[in-house]
N, C-alpha and C positions, 0 to 999 in steps of 0.2 A: 387117453392122456389125463393125468391127474389135474385137479383144479389148480394146483400150484404151478404146474407146467403151462397150463393155459394162460394163467395170469402173467407169467414171465414172457410168454410169447407175445401177448397183446402189448405189454410195455415195450418190448424190443421193436415190434412192428411200428408202434407209434413213434418211437424215437427215430427209426429210419425214415418214416414218412416226414416228420418234422425237419430232419436234417436235410431233406431234399426239397423243402419248401422255400423257394427263393424269397417270398414275401416276408417270411420270418427272419431269414438271414439279413434282409435289407431293411429291417425295422429301424426307423430313425431314433437316435437317442433323445430322450425327453428333455435333457438339460442343455441341448445344443441346437443351433439353427444353421443350416447350410448357407454359404455365401449366396448361392443362387436364390434361395428363399428370401433372404434379407432384402436384396435389391429388386425383387419382384413384388414386394409388398410395401405399400406406403408407410404403414404403421411401424413395420420392422426397420425400414430405412430411417425413419424419424428416431427410433430408439437408438440406432447406431450413432446418429449425430448427437443425441442427448449425452451419450457416454463420452463423446469427445470433449464436451464442455467440462468434464471432470478435471481436465488440465488446469482449470482455474483454481483447483484446490479449495481452500477456504478463503480465497482472496488474500488479504494481508493479515488475517486474524489468527496467525500462528502464535504460540506462546512467545517465541522469539521473533520480534518484528524487525523489519528493515530499518525502522527509525533508530534502533539501537546501534546501527552501524554508521550513524551520522551524528551531527551535533544537535539533533533533536532529543535524543534519549540515551540513557545508560541502562543496560540490562542488568538486573539485580543479581542474577545467579551466574557466576562465572564458570568457565570450563566447558562451554558448549560450542566453541568455534567462533563466537563473535569477537573475542579478544584477538584471535588470530588475524582477523580482518582489520580491526581498528588499530592494532599495533603494527600493521604492515609486515606481518611475519608469514604471509602466504607464499606458496610456491606451487609448482605444477604437481607435486605429490600431496600437498596439504593446502587445500584451497580455503579452509575455514568454512564458516557457515554460509550455505547457499540454500535459500528457500526452495521448496519443492516446485514452486511455480516458475523457477528460473533454471532448474537443473537441466544440463545438456541432454542427458539420455531421456529424461522424461519429456522434454519439449519435442525431441525427434520422434518419440513414440507417438505423440499426439499428431505431429505433422504427417507421419506415415498413415495414420487413420484418416486424416483429411484428404490425403492423396488417393486413398482407396475410395473414399466417398465421391470425390470429384470425378474420378475415372468412371464410376458407375452412374452417377447422376447426370452426367452430360447427355447420356442416352438412356433415360429411365425406362425400366421394364414394367412399371405400374401406371395405371391410367388416372393420373391426377396431376396435370401439368403445373398447377399453381403450387401444390405441395412440393413437387420436384424442384421447381425454381427456388422456393424458399430454402429448402434443405441445401441446395447447391450454393446459394448465397451465403448461408451460414457456414458451410464448409470453407468457402473462400475467406470469409472473415476470420474463422478460427485459425486457418493456416497463416494468415497475415499476422494475427495476434501472437501466435507462438513463435514465429520467426522474429517478430519485433522484440519479444522477451530475450531471445538469444542475442540479437544484434546490439541491443542497448547494454548488455552485459559484456559481451566479448568483442564487439566490432563485427566485421564480416565473418560469415560462416558458409559452409558448403550449402548451396541451394539444391534441394532434392524435390523434384515435382513428379517423379515416377514411383511406381511401387516395385521395389526390389523383391525378387523371389529367390528361394534356394536354388543354387546352381547357376545363377547369373554370373557372368564373367567379370570379376573385379568389383569390389565395393568401395575401394579407396577413392576419395575425391578431394581435390584441393579446394581451398576457400574461394568463393567468388569475391569480386571486389566489393568494397563498401557501397559504391555507387550502384552496382548491380543488385545488391541486397535491398537497398532503398527502393529502387525502381520496381523490383519484384513485389515487395510488400505493398507499395502504392497501387500497382496494377491489381493485386488481389482485393484491395480495399475498393477500388473502382468497380470491379466485377461484382463484389458483394453489394455495394450500394445500388447498382443497376438491378440486380436480381431481387433485392429486398425492398425496392421502391413500393410503397403502399402497404407493406406488411404491418399489421397492427402491433403496437407495443405489448410485449409479454415479459413479465418479470424474469430476468435471468437469461433471456435470449437476445441475440443480436438482431438489429434491424438496420435500416438504411442510415439512420443518424449515428449509430454506433460505428459503422464503417467510415463515415465522414469524420467522426471524432478521432478514431485511430489514425486516420490519414493526417489529420491536423497535428497530432503528437509526433508522428514519425518525421514529418517534414520540418517541424520546429526543431527537433533534435538534429536533423541532418544539416540544417543551416548554421548550427552553433559552432563556437570556436574549436572545440575538440576535434570536430570532424572536417575542419578545413586544414589541410595538411600544412600549408605554409604558416598559418597562425599557430597551430599546435607545436610545430617545430621551434618556433620563436619563443615559446613559453615553457618548453620542457626539453631538457638535455636527453632524457631517456627516449622520447619520441624522435628527437632530432637525429639520433644515430640508427634508428630502426630501418632496416634495409628493404622492407616491403610495405611502404606507406599506403599502398592501394587497399590494404586490408583494414585500415583503421580510419579512413577518411577520403575526401576528395583530393585528388592530385592535380586537378585542373578545373576549369569552369569559373563561373562568376557567382560570388556569394550573394550579391544583390538579387540575382535571379532566384537563388534558392530561398532567400527570405520572401520574395514575392510569391513564390509557390506556397510557402508556409502561411503567409497572410491570406491568400485566396482560399486555401483549404480550411483555415480557421473561420473565415467569414461565412463559408458554406454552412458551418455548424451554427454560427450566430443567427443566421437567417431562419433557423428552426426555432422560432420564438416560443413554441409550446413547451420548451424545456427551460425557459427563462423564469426564475423565481425572484420576484421583487427587484428587478434590475431597471425599473422605470421611474425611480425616485428622482425628485428634483433637488433634494437636500438630504443630509444625513438623518437616519432614524434616531430616535432617542436611544440612549445607551442600553436600557433594559430590553427594548425591542430588537436592537441590533444583536444582542446576545441570543435572544429567542430565535431570531432568523437563522443564525448560524447553527444553533442546536437543531432546528428543524431540518436543515440541509443534512447534517450529520446523521440524524435519525432516519431520514429518508422514508418516512411513513411507517417505521417499525415500532414506534413508541406511542403509548397512550397519552403521554404528557408533553407532546410536541406537535406543532402544526404539521399535519399529514401532507399538506400541499408542498412542503419542502422537498418531497420526493421528485418533483418535476425536474430538479437540477440533475438528478441521477439518470444518465443516459444508459448505462449498463452496470448492473450490480451482481454480486454473488449473494443470493438470498438464502435464508435459513428457515427451517420449518420444524415444528414440534414433532413431526413424524420421524425425524432422524436426529440422533444425538451427535453433533459435530463440534469440533473445536471452536468454530466461529461463533458459537452461541455462548461461549464462556469468557468473553472479553473482560467483563467486570471482575470475575474471579482471578483471571490471569494477571490483571494489571491494577486491581484496586488496593486500597490501604490494608495493611496487616491488622490494624485495629478493627477491621471488619472481617477478619479471618480470610483475607485475600492474599495474593501472591506478589504484588508489587513488581510485576515483570519489567515493563519498558517505561522507566520513570523519566519524566522531562528533566532536562538539564537547566541549570541557571542560564547558560548561553542562550537557550531558546526563550526563556522567560524574559530576559533582558531585551530581546528584539521586538517584543510587543510595545507599540508606541503608547504614549500618553493619549488621553482622550481628545486632546486638542491637536493631535498630529505631530507633536514634538517627540524627539527621541528621549527614552528613559535614560537617566544618567546617575550613576552612583555618587558622582561628585556633587550633585544637587542635593542639598540638605533636606528639602521637602520630599524628594523622591526617596532618599535613603531612609528616612524615618517612617515612611508609609508606602512601601514599594508595591503594594497590591491595590492601592486606591487610584481611581481616575485613569485606568488603563484602557487600552483597546478592548471592547467588549468580548472579542474572541478569546482573550485570555481566560475569562471566567467560564466560557463555554468549552474550553479545551483542557484546562489544567486545574487540579485540586491543589490548593496551597494552604498554608497555615491560616486557620480561621475561617476557611470557606465552609459554607453550609452544605451538608450532604445528606444522604439517606439516614433513616433511623438506625441506630446501632442495634446489634443483635441483643437478645434478652440477657445474655451473660455479661454484656459490656455496658448496656444503657445506663446502669446506675453510676458508672464512672463518667459518662458524658450524656446527660439528658438533653443537651442542646444540639447534638448531632453536627458537630463542627470538626473539621480536620485539625489534627494536632501533630505538627511535625517539629515542635520546638521543645524547650525545657522551661518550666515555669515555677515560680515560687507559689506555694500554697501554705495554709496554716493548718498544722496538724491538731490532733485532739488536745494536746497540751498547750496550744496557743503559740507554738514555735514555728517559725518559718522554715520550710524545707523545700528542696528542689525536687520537682516531679517531672519525669520525662513524659512527653506526649504519647498518646495511645498509638500513634501512627509512626513512631520512630523505631530505630533499631535497638532501643533500650526499653521498648514498650513491655508492659506486663502481658500483652496479647501477642503471641507469636513473633517475638523480636527478630527471629531469623529471616522473616519475610519483609522486613521494613525497608523503606527507600533509603538509599545512600544520598540522594540528591536533595531531599526535603520536599519533593513534589510527587504527585501521582497523576496518572492519565485519566482524563474525563471524557475526551471528545466523542468516542464511539460507545460510551457506556450509557445504557438506558437509565435515566434518573427516576423512573417509576418506582416509588417506594415499595410497591408490591413485589418487585424483583429483588430478592435477597441474593446478591451476586455469589455468595459462598456456595449456594446449592440450587440456584434457579437459573435456567437458561433465558437468554434474551434473543431477539430476532431482528437485529439491526443489520442491514445489508452492507457488504463491503463495496466501496465505489471503485469499479474498474475504470469507468469513464464518466466524467462530469462535464456538464455544460460550462461551468465556471472555469474549468481547466482550458477549454477552447477559447474562452474570453481572454484569459491571461496569455495564451499562446498568441492570440491576435494582437494584444497589447505589445508583446515583446517584438513581434515582427514589425509593427508600426514604428516602434522606437528605433529598431535597427535600420529601417528605411527612411528615417528622418521625418516621419509623419507624426509629430509629437502631439498636435492638437487632437487627432483621432485617438492616439494612445491614452491621453489624459481623460478623454471623454469616457472610455470604457473602463479604465482603471478606477475612476471615481464612481461609476455605477456599482462596482463591487464594494468599494469602501462605504458608500452611502447605505447600502443594505446592512452592513455590519455596524453602523452607527459611527463611522469615522468621517472626518471632514475631507474636503477635496484637496488634492495636491496640485501645485502650480509649478513644480520643478521642471527643469529642462536639461538637456545634455546628459552628462555623466550622473548628475544628481537624480534625474528622472529614472535612469536605468537602475541606480542603487535603490531608489524607492520602490520601483517595480519588483526588483528581486526580493526585497524584504516582504513586500505584499504577497508575493507568491509563496514565500517561506511560511508566512502566517496562515494564509487562506488554505493552503494545501498540506498543512502540518499532519504528520502521521499517515500520509497517503502514498508513501513510497516514491515521492517525487524528489525529495531533497537529495537522496543518494545519487540520482542521476543529474539533477540540475547543477550541483556544485562541480561535477565532473565536466559536463558539457560546457559550462562557463569557464572552466579551468581556474576555479578559485578554491580548489580543495586544500591546498597547503595552508591557507589562512583560515579555513573553516573546519574541515575535518581533521586537520593537523593540530588543532588546539586541544589542550587538556580539558577534561570535563570539569565544569565548575558546579559547586553545590552551595546550599545556604545553611547557615547556622543561626537559629533564632532563640533569643532569650527573653522571657517575660518576667520583669521584676515588679513586685507589688509597690504601689505608690505609698508614700507615708500615710499612716493611719488606716490603710486598707487591710482587710482580712478576707480571705477566700478559702473555703474548705474543699469545694468541688470546682475544678477549673472550668472556666469559660473564657473565650477570647473577648476581651472587654477593655477598650482603651481608657475607660474611666477608672478602672482598677489597676491597670498595668502600664508600665513603660516598656516598650518592645525595642530591642536592638537586633539588627540584621547584619551578618558578616558573610561575605562571599569567600569560599575556600576552594581549593583544587583537590580533586579526588586523590586519595592515596594511590600512588603508582603501583602498589602491590595488588590493588583491585583492578585497575585498568590504567595503562600508560600509553595514551594515544600518540601516534606519530604518523606522518604521511610520507609515502614513497611514490614517485610518479608512475611506477609500474602499476599502481592501483587504479589508474584511469581505466584500465581494461582488466577484466578477470582472465586468468590463464585458462588454457585448455588443459584438462587433467592429463597426466602422463599416460594413463590407461587409454584415453581416447587417442592420444598421439601414437601409441603403439598399435591400436586397432586400425587407425587411418594414417598410413605413413605419408600421405600427401598433405596432411594438416600442418601448417606452419604456426609456430608459437607466437604469442603477443610480445610486445617489447618489454624488456626488463626481466624476463623469466628464463 
C-alpha cells in the first residue's frame, strides 16, 4: 500500500471512529446552558433572575419620557408617537408612544420568565436554601411588578401563572377581573416580602421593603376613583356605557375598606425608618437647604456634589455603571440646553412651573404684580432643584461658547445689548430656538429639565455619562400614599402631620387646610415632589381629573430684557440692575402640539394584533 493510501485509510478510520463516539456527538455547545443545568446551580439560577430584571429597561430615562405625555413636559422633537397620545388620536392599530417598560409583549415575556423561575425555585435542585428563597422572592416581586405595569396602563389583563409549552391546547385566555388582578399582585408582593425578609439591601435588587412599597402603590391605585366603577361611571360617559366594567374596576365592595388596606400597606413602609431622609424636622428648612435636600434625593448617591445620604429615600432603583454605555447615563445630553450642545428633550411646561408655590406657601399668581415681574423669585425650593429657567446658574459653558456667556447662566429670552458701534440690538439667548448654538435643539417652552441631571461641573453632558439611578420605588411615595389614604378616610390630622414632614424637608411651611382644600393641596404636593417620575400620567387618570389637566394646551414663556436708561452691556448677563424684564405666558403653536383629552385615554387599548392572537381578549372602552 502506498503512503498516500495509508494516509487516506487512517483519516477515514479516524472519521468513522469519531462519528461513532457518543461523547463527541453529545458535546454541549459552549454558548448555551441547558435548563437542567441552570436550575441545578445556584449561580446560574441567580444569573437567570438577573436577566429578568432587564425588564426595568433604563427606568424612565429614555430620550422620550412619560412626562411629555402629561402636563409636566413637552417633547421638543415631534413625530415619534407622543403627539398621537397627547392629541388623543390613538386607536387599536396606532397606540402612539409606549415605553419599553410598559409594552404588552415585553411585560409578558418577563412574566413568562418569572413563571419559569417560580416553577423551578419552589423545589430548588441546588443546596443553598437561603439563596433559593431570595431568588424565589425576587421572582415573585418581579412578576408582581410587571403585572402592575400592565394593569395600571390597561386595566385588567389575563393572569398567567403557568409556563405554556409548544403543543399545549389553546393559548387564548380572557381577561381576569380587575379585582382578581389586584389580589394576584398583592399576593405576590406578600410572598416576596416574606421570602426577602432580612435580605440585605443591594443596589438594583428587590428586597422586603421594595415588595411592601409596590403593594402600597397598587392598593392606593386600586382605591382611587377610576377603579371604583360607580364613581367612574358618574364621571365619564365613555366608561358609563362600557359593557364589561369588571375589567376596569371594582363593581362591588366598600371603598373605605380599600382605602384602609392602602393606608395599612403604606404604613408598613413608613415603619421602615431606615429609608427616611430628613423627615424628622420640627420646622421648615432654610430655602437653600431645602433645595439641597431635594437634589440629594434626586441624585440618590450618584453625584459628587450632593449629599450621598439622600440615597436612603430610594427603595429600589435602576442603577448605571461605567462598565456599560446605556441610555440612562445620557439624561443631561438628552434633556439639557442647546446652548450646551444638548438636545432639549423633555422640557418643562409653564403649567408645571406655575404650580410651584411661593416660599410662604401661597399660590403663584400671574395677576399678582410682584409675582409677574419676578416669577422665579421666592418660590418653592424644589423649583430650583428641578427646572432650569432664564437666569438660573448652571454648569460652565463649553470652550466654544464660554466667551458668549462667561457667567454660566441659562438664557431663554431675548435681550438688548450694545454692539461695537454703541447701538442697541436685540440678541436671542444661547438656549433659545434662535440661538447661535444648535438652534434646532432649543426648547419651545422656555425651560429645561434639571431634576435628574448631575450638576457636577466635571460632567460635560454633551459627551460625558452620568450615573444617577432612576427611582422605581421611593420611601416618599409611600409617605404620600399614606397621606392620601388618611385624607380619604377623614384622618386629616395624621395626613397633615406626614404631609408637613415632606414640606419641611423641602423648605416649605406647614399646611393647615382641611376638606377639599387639603386634598387639592396634597395633590399639588404630590405633583411637585414626584415630578418627572412617571406618576403624573397615572395620578390624573386615577383621580379622574385628566380633562382639566392633560386636556389643557401647553403653555410657554416669552422673556424680554430691555436695558435700563443709561445702561450699556456688550456681553449679556442676567442682571436686574441693568435690565427690566418682562414675562408673557403663551400657548404652544397647535402645529407643534395640539393637546386634547378623550375619556377613552383613561385606559390604553389592546393592540389589534394582540386581539387577533388572543380572541378571548376584550377591548377597553372607547376603542
